[in-house]
N, CA, C, O and the ligand as a Tripos MOL2 file, in Angstrom:
@<TRIPOS>MOLECULE
protein
  257   255    65     0     0
PROTEIN
NO_CHARGES

@<TRIPOS>ATOM
      1 N           2.1540   31.2850   -1.0670 N.3       1 MET1
      2 CA          3.0600   30.2870   -0.4790 C.3       1 MET1
      3 C           4.5130   30.6710   -0.7500 C.2       1 MET1
      4 O           4.8800   30.9310   -1.8960 O.2       1 MET1
      5 N           5.3130   30.7090    0.2580 N.am      2 ALA2
      6 CA          6.7020   31.1040    0.0890 C.3       2 ALA2
      7 C           7.5720   29.8920   -0.2360 C.2       2 ALA2
      8 O           7.3790   28.7970    0.2930 O.2       2 ALA2
      9 N           8.5160   30.1260   -1.1080 N.am      3 THR3
     10 CA          9.4450   29.0420   -1.4220 C.3       3 THR3
     11 C          10.6340   29.1050   -0.4910 C.2       3 THR3
     12 O          11.2010   30.1730   -0.2580 O.2       3 THR3
     13 N          10.9960   27.9910    0.0210 N.am      4 ASN4
     14 CA         12.0770   27.9440    1.0040 C.3       4 ASN4
     15 C          13.1080   26.9170    0.5620 C.2       4 ASN4
     16 O          13.2110   25.8320    1.1340 O.2       4 ASN4
     17 N          13.8610   27.2740   -0.4590 N.am      5 GLU5
     18 CA         14.7410   26.3050   -1.0900 C.3       5 GLU5
     19 C          16.1930   26.4540   -0.6810 C.2       5 GLU5
     20 O          17.0620   25.7430   -1.1850 O.2       5 GLU5
     21 N          16.4570   27.3780    0.2330 N.am      6 THR6
     22 CA         17.8490   27.6250    0.5980 C.3       6 THR6
     23 C          18.2720   26.8630    1.8440 C.2       6 THR6
     24 O          19.3940   27.0300    2.3240 O.2       6 THR6
     25 N          17.3900   26.0330    2.3670 N.am      7 ALA7
     26 CA         17.6970   25.2930    3.5810 C.3       7 ALA7
     27 C          18.7080   24.1810    3.3160 C.2       7 ALA7
     28 O          18.5230   23.3700    2.4090 O.2       7 ALA7
     29 N          19.7560   24.1470    4.0950 N.am      8 ALA8
     30 CA         20.7880   23.1260    3.9910 C.3       8 ALA8
     31 C          21.4170   23.0810    2.5900 C.2       8 ALA8
     32 O          21.1320   23.9290    1.7440 O.2       8 ALA8
     33 N          22.2610   22.0970    2.3650 N.am      9 GLY9
     34 CA         22.9000   22.0100    1.0630 C.3       9 GLY9
     35 C          22.3180   20.9060    0.2180 C.2       9 GLY9
     36 O          22.6090   20.8020   -0.9740 O.2       9 GLY9
     37 N          21.5010   20.0880    0.8310 N.am     10 SER10
     38 CA         20.9700   18.9480    0.1090 C.3      10 SER10
     39 C          19.6890   19.3150   -0.6290 C.2      10 SER10
     40 O          18.8510   20.0610   -0.1230 O.2      10 SER10
     41 N          19.5630   18.7890   -1.8010 N.am     11 ARG11
     42 CA         18.3400   19.0310   -2.5700 C.3      11 ARG11
     43 C          17.3520   17.9050   -2.3270 C.2      11 ARG11
     44 O          17.1060   17.0690   -3.1960 O.2      11 ARG11
     45 N          16.7990   17.9010   -1.1380 N.am     12 GLU12
     46 CA         15.8340   16.8630   -0.8200 C.3      12 GLU12
     47 C          14.5080   17.1390   -1.4770 C.2      12 GLU12
     48 O          14.0480   18.2780   -1.5560 O.2      12 GLU12
     49 N          13.9150   16.0860   -1.9360 N.am     13 ARG13
     50 CA         12.5820   16.2240   -2.5000 C.3      13 ARG13
     51 C          11.5580   16.1130   -1.4070 C.2      13 ARG13
     52 O          11.5780   15.1870   -0.5950 O.2      13 ARG13
     53 N          10.6780   17.0560   -1.4010 N.am     14 LYS14
     54 CA          9.6210   16.9770   -0.4080 C.3      14 LYS14
     55 C           8.5120   16.0570   -0.8930 C.2      14 LYS14
     56 O           8.1960   15.9800   -2.0800 O.2      14 LYS14
     57 N           7.9520   15.3820    0.0590 N.am     15 ARG15
     58 CA          6.8480   14.4910   -0.2800 C.3      15 ARG15
     59 C           5.5450   15.0960    0.2060 C.2      15 ARG15
     60 O           5.4700   15.7150    1.2670 O.2      15 ARG15
     61 N           4.5370   14.8960   -0.5990 N.am     16 PHE16
     62 CA          3.2410   15.4610   -0.2690 C.3      16 PHE16
     63 C           2.1670   14.3920   -0.3340 C.2      16 PHE16
     64 O           2.2570   13.4230   -1.0890 O.2      16 PHE16
     65 N           1.1620   14.6010    0.4730 N.am     17 LEU17
     66 CA         -0.0320   13.7800    0.3570 C.3      17 LEU17
     67 C          -1.1280   14.6710   -0.2160 C.2      17 LEU17
     68 O          -1.5210   15.6690    0.3890 O.2      17 LEU17
     69 N          -1.6040   14.2930   -1.3800 N.am     18 VAL18
     70 CA         -2.6450   15.0820   -2.0310 C.3      18 VAL18
     71 C          -3.9940   14.4700   -1.6870 C.2      18 VAL18
     72 O          -4.2650   13.3030   -1.9680 O.2      18 VAL18
     73 N          -4.8170   15.2860   -1.0760 N.am     19 GLU19
     74 CA         -6.1270   14.8110   -0.6490 C.3      19 GLU19
     75 C          -7.2310   15.6290   -1.2950 C.2      19 GLU19
     76 O          -7.1090   16.8360   -1.5050 O.2      19 GLU19
     77 N          -8.3100   14.9260   -1.6010 N.am     20 CYS20
     78 CA         -9.4590   15.5900   -2.2120 C.3      20 CYS20
     79 C         -10.5520   15.7920   -1.1740 C.2      20 CYS20
     80 O         -10.8570   14.9010   -0.3810 O.2      20 CYS20
     81 N         -11.1300   16.9830   -1.1990 N.am     21 ASN21
     82 CA        -12.2310   17.2690   -0.2890 C.3      21 ASN21
     83 C         -13.5620   16.8040   -0.8370 C.2      21 ASN21
     84 O         -14.5380   16.6690   -0.0990 O.2      21 ASN21
     85 N         -13.5970   16.5620   -2.1270 N.am     22 GLY22
     86 CA        -14.8640   16.2180   -2.7730 C.3      22 GLY22
     87 C         -15.1540   14.7320   -2.7800 C.2      22 GLY22
     88 O         -16.3110   14.3180   -2.8450 O.2      22 GLY22
     89 N         -14.0980   13.9230   -2.7120 N.am     23 CYS23
     90 CA        -14.2720   12.4780   -2.6900 C.3      23 CYS23
     91 C         -13.1540   11.8810   -1.8460 C.2      23 CYS23
     92 O         -12.4520   12.6070   -1.1420 O.2      23 CYS23
     93 N         -12.9870   10.5880   -1.9110 N.am     24 GLY24
     94 CA        -11.9830    9.9570   -1.0690 C.3      24 GLY24
     95 C         -10.6130    9.8740   -1.7130 C.2      24 GLY24
     96 O          -9.7280    9.1800   -1.2120 O.2      24 GLY24
     97 N         -10.4340   10.5720   -2.8110 N.am     25 TYR25
     98 CA         -9.1880   10.4960   -3.5630 C.3      25 TYR25
     99 C          -7.9990   10.9280   -2.7140 C.2      25 TYR25
    100 O          -8.0350   11.9520   -2.0320 O.2      25 TYR25
    101 N          -6.9440   10.1180   -2.7770 N.am     26 GLU26
    102 CA         -5.7750   10.3950   -1.9560 C.3      26 GLU26
    103 C          -4.5590    9.8390   -2.6810 C.2      26 GLU26
    104 O          -4.5810    8.7130   -3.1770 O.2      26 GLU26
    105 N          -3.5120   10.6280   -2.7370 N.am     27 ARG27
    106 CA         -2.3580   10.2180   -3.5340 C.3      27 ARG27
    107 C          -1.1100   10.8210   -2.9240 C.2      27 ARG27
    108 O          -1.1140   11.9840   -2.5220 O.2      27 ARG27
    109 N          -0.0420   10.0410   -2.8510 N.am     28 SER28
    110 CA          1.2150   10.5990   -2.3770 C.3      28 SER28
    111 C           2.0350   11.0550   -3.5700 C.2      28 SER28
    112 O           2.0280   10.4110   -4.6200 O.2      28 SER28
    113 N           2.7340   12.1550   -3.4090 N.am     29 ALA29
    114 CA          3.4760   12.7410   -4.5160 C.3      29 ALA29
    115 C           4.9140   13.0050   -4.1120 C.2      29 ALA29
    116 O           5.2070   13.3300   -2.9620 O.2      29 ALA29
    117 N           5.7900   12.8610   -5.0700 N.am     30 ASP30
    118 CA          7.2110   13.0920   -4.8480 C.3      30 ASP30
    119 C           7.5660   14.4800   -5.3630 C.2      30 ASP30
    120 O           7.8100   14.6680   -6.5550 O.2      30 ASP30
    121 N           7.5910   15.4350   -4.4630 N.am     31 GLY31
    122 CA          7.9190   16.7880   -4.8790 C.3      31 GLY31
    123 C           6.6870   17.6210   -5.1640 C.2      31 GLY31
    124 O           5.5990   17.1030   -5.4150 O.2      31 GLY31
    125 N           6.8900   18.9210   -5.1170 N.am     32 ARG32
    126 CA          5.7720   19.8360   -5.2670 C.3      32 ARG32
    127 C           5.1760   19.8060   -6.6780 C.2      32 ARG32
    128 O           3.9650   19.9310   -6.8570 O.2      32 ARG32
    129 N           6.0370   19.6400   -7.6590 N.am     33 ASP33
    130 CA          5.5520   19.6020   -9.0410 C.3      33 ASP33
    131 C           4.5830   18.4480   -9.2490 C.2      33 ASP33
    132 O           3.5270   18.5910   -9.8660 O.2      33 ASP33
    133 N           4.9790   17.3030   -8.7150 N.am     34 GLU34
    134 CA          4.1330   16.1180   -8.8430 C.3      34 GLU34
    135 C           2.8020   16.3360   -8.1350 C.2      34 GLU34
    136 O           1.7430   15.9940   -8.6610 O.2      34 GLU34
    137 N           2.8660   16.9000   -6.9540 N.am     35 ALA35
    138 CA          1.6370   17.1500   -6.2050 C.3      35 ALA35
    139 C           0.7210   18.0930   -6.9730 C.2      35 ALA35
    140 O          -0.4930   17.8930   -7.0170 O.2      35 ALA35
    141 N           1.2960   19.0950   -7.5620 N.am     36 THR36
    142 CA          0.5050   20.0440   -8.3400 C.3      36 THR36
    143 C          -0.1220   19.3810   -9.5490 C.2      36 THR36
    144 O          -1.2720   19.6480   -9.8950 O.2      36 THR36
    145 N           0.6480   18.5140  -10.1860 N.am     37 ARG37
    146 CA          0.1360   17.8440  -11.3740 C.3      37 ARG37
    147 C          -1.0220   16.9100  -11.0260 C.2      37 ARG37
    148 O          -2.0350   16.8650  -11.7240 O.2      37 ARG37
    149 N          -0.8540   16.1830   -9.9580 N.am     38 ILE38
    150 CA         -1.9170   15.2800   -9.5190 C.3      38 ILE38
    151 C          -3.1830   16.0690   -9.2020 C.2      38 ILE38
    152 O          -4.2870   15.6980   -9.6020 O.2      38 ILE38
    153 N          -2.9960   17.1560   -8.4800 N.am     39 GLY39
    154 CA         -4.1360   17.9840   -8.1100 C.3      39 GLY39
    155 C          -4.8270   18.5830   -9.3160 C.2      39 GLY39
    156 O          -6.0560   18.6080   -9.3900 O.2      39 GLY39
    157 N          -4.0390   19.0660  -10.2590 N.am     40 THR40
    158 CA         -4.5990   19.6810  -11.4630 C.3      40 THR40
    159 C          -5.3530   18.6580  -12.2860 C.2      40 THR40
    160 O          -6.4460   18.9280  -12.7820 O.2      40 THR40
    161 N          -4.7690   17.4940  -12.4280 N.am     41 ASP41
    162 CA         -5.4130   16.4200  -13.1910 C.3      41 ASP41
    163 C          -6.7690   16.0610  -12.5990 C.2      41 ASP41
    164 O          -7.7750   15.9840  -13.3050 O.2      41 ASP41
    165 N          -6.7740   15.8470  -11.3040 N.am     42 HIS42
    166 CA         -8.0010   15.4220  -10.6550 C.3      42 HIS42
    167 C          -9.0560   16.5220  -10.7110 C.2      42 HIS42
    168 O         -10.2420   16.2470  -10.8940 O.2      42 HIS42
    169 N          -8.6300   17.7350  -10.5570 N.am     43 ARG43
    170 CA         -9.5900   18.8350  -10.5830 C.3      43 ARG43
    171 C         -10.1720   19.0200  -11.9770 C.2      43 ARG43
    172 O         -11.3450   19.3580  -12.1360 O.2      43 ARG43
    173 N          -9.3330   18.7930  -12.9810 N.am     44 ARG44
    174 CA         -9.8220   18.9310  -14.3390 C.3      44 ARG44
    175 C         -10.8710   17.8670  -14.6420 C.2      44 ARG44
    176 O         -11.8480   18.1170  -15.3480 O.2      44 ARG44
    177 N         -10.6480   16.6830  -14.0970 N.am     45 GLU45
    178 CA        -11.5780   15.5890  -14.3580 C.3      45 GLU45
    179 C         -12.8670   15.7080  -13.5650 C.2      45 GLU45
    180 O         -13.9450   15.3900  -14.0690 O.2      45 GLU45
    181 N         -12.7560   16.1630  -12.3320 N.am     46 THR46
    182 CA        -13.8990   16.0820  -11.4290 C.3      46 THR46
    183 C         -14.3990   17.4330  -10.9400 C.2      46 THR46
    184 O         -15.5400   17.5480  -10.4930 O.2      46 THR46
    185 N         -13.5550   18.4540  -11.0200 N.am     47 GLY47
    186 CA        -13.9330   19.7520  -10.4910 C.3      47 GLY47
    187 C         -13.7720   19.8470   -8.9900 C.2      47 GLY47
    188 O         -14.1940   20.8230   -8.3710 O.2      47 GLY47
    189 N         -13.1560   18.8210   -8.4020 N.am     48 HIS48
    190 CA        -12.9730   18.8110   -6.9570 C.3      48 HIS48
    191 C         -11.8180   19.7030   -6.5310 C.2      48 HIS48
    192 O         -10.9270   20.0200   -7.3190 O.2      48 HIS48
    193 N         -11.8580   20.0900   -5.2930 N.am     49 GLU49
    194 CA        -10.8190   20.9200   -4.7120 C.3      49 GLU49
    195 C          -9.8630   20.0310   -3.9200 C.2      49 GLU49
    196 O         -10.3020   19.2280   -3.0970 O.2      49 GLU49
    197 N          -8.5570   20.1690   -4.1630 N.am     50 LEU50
    198 CA         -7.5960   19.2990   -3.4850 C.3      50 LEU50
    199 C          -6.6580   20.0830   -2.5860 C.2      50 LEU50
    200 O          -6.4160   21.2730   -2.7850 O.2      50 LEU50
    201 N          -6.1380   19.3770   -1.5910 N.am     51 VAL51
    202 CA         -5.1480   19.9760   -0.7200 C.3      51 VAL51
    203 C          -3.8960   19.1010   -0.7110 C.2      51 VAL51
    204 O          -3.9900   17.8740   -0.7620 O.2      51 VAL51
    205 N          -2.7360   19.7300   -0.6470 N.am     52 ALA52
    206 CA         -1.4820   18.9910   -0.5820 C.3      52 ALA52
    207 C          -0.8840   19.1650    0.8050 C.2      52 ALA52
    208 O          -0.6080   20.2810    1.2460 O.2      52 ALA52
    209 N          -0.6900   18.0500    1.4760 N.am     53 ILE53
    210 CA         -0.1300   18.0770    2.8210 C.3      53 ILE53
    211 C           1.3100   17.6040    2.7640 C.2      53 ILE53
    212 O           1.6080   16.5430    2.2150 O.2      53 ILE53
    213 N           2.1900   18.3940    3.3310 N.am     54 GLU54
    214 CA          3.5960   18.0220    3.3140 C.3      54 GLU54
    215 C           3.8680   16.9070    4.3110 C.2      54 GLU54
    216 O           3.4670   16.9810    5.4720 O.2      54 GLU54
    217 N           4.5540   15.8750    3.8390 N.am     55 LEU55
    218 CA          4.8560   14.7390    4.6970 C.3      55 LEU55
    219 C           6.2650   14.8590    5.2620 C.2      55 LEU55
    220 O           7.1420   15.4570    4.6380 O.2      55 LEU55
    221 N           6.4780   14.2870    6.4450 N.am     56 PRO56
    222 CA          7.8220   14.2380    6.9990 C.3      56 PRO56
    223 C           8.7250   13.4040    6.0970 C.2      56 PRO56
    224 O           8.2760   12.4060    5.5340 O.2      56 PRO56
    225 N           9.9930   13.7960    5.9500 N.am     57 PRO57
    226 CA         10.9000   13.1900    4.9780 C.3      57 PRO57
    227 C          11.1660   11.7150    5.2000 C.2      57 PRO57
    228 O          11.2950   10.9640    4.2340 O.2      57 PRO57
    229 N          11.2500   11.2860    6.4350 N.am     58 MET58
    230 CA         11.6650    9.9140    6.6970 C.3      58 MET58
    231 C          10.5520    9.1080    7.3320 C.2      58 MET58
    232 O          10.1090    9.4130    8.4390 O.2      58 MET58
    233 N          10.0970    8.0730    6.6260 N.am     59 THR59
    234 CA          9.0030    7.2580    7.1610 C.3      59 THR59
    235 C           9.3070    5.7830    7.0390 C.2      59 THR59
    236 O           8.4000    4.9510    7.0200 O.2      59 THR59
    237 N          10.5840    5.4620    6.9550 N.am     60 GLU60
    238 CA         10.9850    4.0860    6.7020 C.3      60 GLU60
    239 C          10.6040    3.1510    7.8410 C.2      60 GLU60
    240 O          10.2690    1.9880    7.6140 O.2      60 GLU60
    241 N          10.6560    3.6540    9.0480 N.am     61 THR61
    242 CA         10.3840    2.8070   10.2050 C.3      61 THR61
    243 C           8.8880    2.6130   10.4360 C.2      61 THR61
    244 O           8.4610    1.7470   11.2000 O.2      61 THR61
    245 N           8.1140    3.4400    9.7570 N.am     62 GLU62
    246 CA          6.6820    3.3610    9.9720 C.3      62 GLU62
    247 C           6.0880    2.3190    9.0340 C.2      62 GLU62
    248 O           6.1750    2.4390    7.8120 O.2      62 GLU62
    249 N           5.5060    1.3330    9.6060 N.am     63 HIS63
    250 CA          4.9680    0.2430    8.8040 C.3      63 HIS63
    251 C           3.5900   -0.1440    9.3260 C.2      63 HIS63
    252 O           3.4720   -0.8860   10.3010 O.2      63 HIS63
    253 N           2.5790    0.3500    8.6900 N.am     64 SER64
    254 CA          1.2590    0.0580    9.2180 C.3      64 SER64
    255 C           0.4930   -0.9010    8.3220 C.2      64 SER64
    256 O          -0.6470   -1.2530    8.6260 O.2      64 SER64
    257 ZN        -12.1770   14.1700   -5.8690 Zn       65 ZN65
@<TRIPOS>BOND
     1     1     2 1
     2     2     3 1
     3     3     4 2
     4     3     5 am
     5     5     6 1
     6     6     7 1
     7     7     8 2
     8     7     9 am
     9     9    10 1
    10    10    11 1
    11    11    12 2
    12    11    13 am
    13    13    14 1
    14    14    15 1
    15    15    16 2
    16    15    17 am
    17    17    18 1
    18    18    19 1
    19    19    20 2
    20    19    21 am
    21    21    22 1
    22    22    23 1
    23    23    24 2
    24    23    25 am
    25    25    26 1
    26    26    27 1
    27    27    28 2
    28    27    29 am
    29    29    30 1
    30    30    31 1
    31    31    32 2
    32    31    33 am
    33    33    34 1
    34    34    35 1
    35    35    36 2
    36    35    37 am
    37    37    38 1
    38    38    39 1
    39    39    40 2
    40    39    41 am
    41    41    42 1
    42    42    43 1
    43    43    44 2
    44    43    45 am
    45    45    46 1
    46    46    47 1
    47    47    48 2
    48    47    49 am
    49    49    50 1
    50    50    51 1
    51    51    52 2
    52    51    53 am
    53    53    54 1
    54    54    55 1
    55    55    56 2
    56    55    57 am
    57    57    58 1
    58    58    59 1
    59    59    60 2
    60    59    61 am
    61    61    62 1
    62    62    63 1
    63    63    64 2
    64    63    65 am
    65    65    66 1
    66    66    67 1
    67    67    68 2
    68    67    69 am
    69    69    70 1
    70    70    71 1
    71    71    72 2
    72    71    73 am
    73    73    74 1
    74    74    75 1
    75    75    76 2
    76    75    77 am
    77    77    78 1
    78    78    79 1
    79    79    80 2
    80    79    81 am
    81    81    82 1
    82    82    83 1
    83    83    84 2
    84    83    85 am
    85    85    86 1
    86    86    87 1
    87    87    88 2
    88    87    89 am
    89    89    90 1
    90    90    91 1
    91    91    92 2
    92    91    93 am
    93    93    94 1
    94    94    95 1
    95    95    96 2
    96    95    97 am
    97    97    98 1
    98    98    99 1
    99    99   100 2
   100    99   101 am
   101   101   102 1
   102   102   103 1
   103   103   104 2
   104   103   105 am
   105   105   106 1
   106   106   107 1
   107   107   108 2
   108   107   109 am
   109   109   110 1
   110   110   111 1
   111   111   112 2
   112   111   113 am
   113   113   114 1
   114   114   115 1
   115   115   116 2
   116   115   117 am
   117   117   118 1
   118   118   119 1
   119   119   120 2
   120   119   121 am
   121   121   122 1
   122   122   123 1
   123   123   124 2
   124   123   125 am
   125   125   126 1
   126   126   127 1
   127   127   128 2
   128   127   129 am
   129   129   130 1
   130   130   131 1
   131   131   132 2
   132   131   133 am
   133   133   134 1
   134   134   135 1
   135   135   136 2
   136   135   137 am
   137   137   138 1
   138   138   139 1
   139   139   140 2
   140   139   141 am
   141   141   142 1
   142   142   143 1
   143   143   144 2
   144   143   145 am
   145   145   146 1
   146   146   147 1
   147   147   148 2
   148   147   149 am
   149   149   150 1
   150   150   151 1
   151   151   152 2
   152   151   153 am
   153   153   154 1
   154   154   155 1
   155   155   156 2
   156   155   157 am
   157   157   158 1
   158   158   159 1
   159   159   160 2
   160   159   161 am
   161   161   162 1
   162   162   163 1
   163   163   164 2
   164   163   165 am
   165   165   166 1
   166   166   167 1
   167   167   168 2
   168   167   169 am
   169   169   170 1
   170   170   171 1
   171   171   172 2
   172   171   173 am
   173   173   174 1
   174   174   175 1
   175   175   176 2
   176   175   177 am
   177   177   178 1
   178   178   179 1
   179   179   180 2
   180   179   181 am
   181   181   182 1
   182   182   183 1
   183   183   184 2
   184   183   185 am
   185   185   186 1
   186   186   187 1
   187   187   188 2
   188   187   189 am
   189   189   190 1
   190   190   191 1
   191   191   192 2
   192   191   193 am
   193   193   194 1
   194   194   195 1
   195   195   196 2
   196   195   197 am
   197   197   198 1
   198   198   199 1
   199   199   200 2
   200   199   201 am
   201   201   202 1
   202   202   203 1
   203   203   204 2
   204   203   205 am
   205   205   206 1
   206   206   207 1
   207   207   208 2
   208   207   209 am
   209   209   210 1
   210   210   211 1
   211   211   212 2
   212   211   213 am
   213   213   214 1
   214   214   215 1
   215   215   216 2
   216   215   217 am
   217   217   218 1
   218   218   219 1
   219   219   220 2
   220   219   221 am
   221   221   222 1
   222   222   223 1
   223   223   224 2
   224   223   225 am
   225   225   226 1
   226   226   227 1
   227   227   228 2
   228   227   229 am
   229   229   230 1
   230   230   231 1
   231   231   232 2
   232   231   233 am
   233   233   234 1
   234   234   235 1
   235   235   236 2
   236   235   237 am
   237   237   238 1
   238   238   239 1
   239   239   240 2
   240   239   241 am
   241   241   242 1
   242   242   243 1
   243   243   244 2
   244   243   245 am
   245   245   246 1
   246   246   247 1
   247   247   248 2
   248   247   249 am
   249   249   250 1
   250   250   251 1
   251   251   252 2
   252   251   253 am
   253   253   254 1
   254   254   255 1
   255   255   256 2
@<TRIPOS>SUBSTRUCTURE
     1 MET1         2 RESIDUE 1 A MET
     2 ALA2         6 RESIDUE 1 A ALA
     3 THR3        10 RESIDUE 1 A THR
     4 ASN4        14 RESIDUE 1 A ASN
     5 GLU5        18 RESIDUE 1 A GLU
     6 THR6        22 RESIDUE 1 A THR
     7 ALA7        26 RESIDUE 1 A ALA
     8 ALA8        30 RESIDUE 1 A ALA
     9 GLY9        34 RESIDUE 1 A GLY
    10 SER10       38 RESIDUE 1 A SER
    11 ARG11       42 RESIDUE 1 A ARG
    12 GLU12       46 RESIDUE 1 A GLU
    13 ARG13       50 RESIDUE 1 A ARG
    14 LYS14       54 RESIDUE 1 A LYS
    15 ARG15       58 RESIDUE 1 A ARG
    16 PHE16       62 RESIDUE 1 A PHE
    17 LEU17       66 RESIDUE 1 A LEU
    18 VAL18       70 RESIDUE 1 A VAL
    19 GLU19       74 RESIDUE 1 A GLU
    20 CYS20       78 RESIDUE 1 A CYS
    21 ASN21       82 RESIDUE 1 A ASN
    22 GLY22       86 RESIDUE 1 A GLY
    23 CYS23       90 RESIDUE 1 A CYS
    24 GLY24       94 RESIDUE 1 A GLY
    25 TYR25       98 RESIDUE 1 A TYR
    26 GLU26      102 RESIDUE 1 A GLU
    27 ARG27      106 RESIDUE 1 A ARG
    28 SER28      110 RESIDUE 1 A SER
    29 ALA29      114 RESIDUE 1 A ALA
    30 ASP30      118 RESIDUE 1 A ASP
    31 GLY31      122 RESIDUE 1 A GLY
    32 ARG32      126 RESIDUE 1 A ARG
    33 ASP33      130 RESIDUE 1 A ASP
    34 GLU34      134 RESIDUE 1 A GLU
    35 ALA35      138 RESIDUE 1 A ALA
    36 THR36      142 RESIDUE 1 A THR
    37 ARG37      146 RESIDUE 1 A ARG
    38 ILE38      150 RESIDUE 1 A ILE
    39 GLY39      154 RESIDUE 1 A GLY
    40 THR40      158 RESIDUE 1 A THR
    41 ASP41      162 RESIDUE 1 A ASP
    42 HIS42      166 RESIDUE 1 A HIS
    43 ARG43      170 RESIDUE 1 A ARG
    44 ARG44      174 RESIDUE 1 A ARG
    45 GLU45      178 RESIDUE 1 A GLU
    46 THR46      182 RESIDUE 1 A THR
    47 GLY47      186 RESIDUE 1 A GLY
    48 HIS48      190 RESIDUE 1 A HIS
    49 GLU49      194 RESIDUE 1 A GLU
    50 LEU50      198 RESIDUE 1 A LEU
    51 VAL51      202 RESIDUE 1 A VAL
    52 ALA52      206 RESIDUE 1 A ALA
    53 ILE53      210 RESIDUE 1 A ILE
    54 GLU54      214 RESIDUE 1 A GLU
    55 LEU55      218 RESIDUE 1 A LEU
    56 PRO56      222 RESIDUE 1 A PRO
    57 PRO57      226 RESIDUE 1 A PRO
    58 MET58      230 RESIDUE 1 A MET
    59 THR59      234 RESIDUE 1 A THR
    60 GLU60      238 RESIDUE 1 A GLU
    61 THR61      242 RESIDUE 1 A THR
    62 GLU62      246 RESIDUE 1 A GLU
    63 HIS63      250 RESIDUE 1 A HIS
    64 SER64      254 RESIDUE 1 A SER
    65 ZN65       257 GROUP 0 **** ****
């Protein structure tokens, strides 16, 4: 995975949705570090494989 941190001047935090393939576990994370930590924690506990999906930065208008 390539790091792409030189985009623009703002240090925006990327948001991720961490999903588990082994169960219904699903968690939103603030930044890549958080997503990695969530994934590592869950995998250590359950042995499940997780995927982190990058979310679009702005979701304020979306209200479901
Ligand atoms: Zn799981």
